Structures are given as C-alpha cells and as structure tokens.
C-alpha positions in Angstrom: -5.0 -9.8 6.1 -3.8 -6.8 6.3 -0.5 -7.4 3.4 -3.5 -8.7 0.7 -5.4 -5.4 1.2 -2.5 -2.8 0.7 -1.7 -5.4 -2.3 -5.2 -5.1 -4.1 -4.7 -1.3 -3.3 -1.3 -0.8 -5.1 -2.7 -3.8 -8.1 -5.5 -1.4 -8.3 -3.4 1.5 -9.0 -1.4 -0.4 -11.3 -4.2 -1.7 -13.3 -5.5 2.0 -14.0 -2.6 2.9 -14.6 -1.4 0.8 -17.2 -4.9 0.8 -18.6 -4.9 4.6 -19.5 -1.4 4.1 -21.1 -2.8 1.3 -23.2 -5.9 2.7 -24.5 -7.6 6.0 -25.1 -9.3 6.2 -21.5 -10.7 9.0 -19.8 -8.0 11.5 -18.0 -8.3 9.8 -14.4 -4.3 10.2 -14.0 -4.8 11.6 -10.5 -7.0 8.5 -9.4 -4.1 6.2 -11.0 -1.4 7.6 -9.4 -3.3 8.0 -6.0 -4.4 4.3 -5.7 -1.0 3.5 -7.0 0.9 5.6 -4.6 -1.2 4.8 -1.7 -1.0 1.1 -2.1 3.0 1.4 -1.8 2.7 3.4 1.3 0.9 1.1 2.8 2.5 -1.5 1.6 5.3 -0.1 3.4 4.0 0.6 6.4 1.7 -2.8 7.0 4.7 -4.3 8.9 4.1 -1.8 11.7 0.6 -2.3 12.3 1.2 -6.3 12.3 3.3 -5.9 15.7 1.4 -7.4 18.9 1.4 -5.2 22.0 3.7 -7.4 23.7 6.4 -7.9 21.0 6.5 -4.0 20.8 7.1 -3.7 24.7 9.9 -6.4 23.8 11.5 -4.2 21.0 11.5 -1.1 23.4 12.9 -2.9 25.9 15.7 -4.5 23.9 16.5 -0.9 22.4 17.2 0.4 25.7 
C-alpha cells in the first residue's frame, strides 16, 4: 500500500516533467521536480516504514 502511494507520487512527477518537456506548458518546473524527487525519496524510505515493531526488535538484537 505504501509503495503504491509513493509510486503514484513518482509517476505524477515524472508525468508532469515529461509533459512540460514535450509541450508548451506553463513553467511549473519546480512542481515537477518536487514531485519527482519526493517520489524517489519516499520510495527509498518506504521499506523502513513497513518494519513491524517485533521485526525491529529482532533486527536490533541480531545487530548486537
């Protein structure tokens, strides 16, 4: 679910960026870059959000 949401952000940013490059669109470069980079950021952050508290404790004990 969380990957789907962040993938939509990435897709939205990519789509706006591609649309701007391919047509005479209004200058919304900042918005396109923001959505694109936020999508990439959240896709890299998503696996950490999916860890359950039990799994986090297990990983912490294994790291010691």
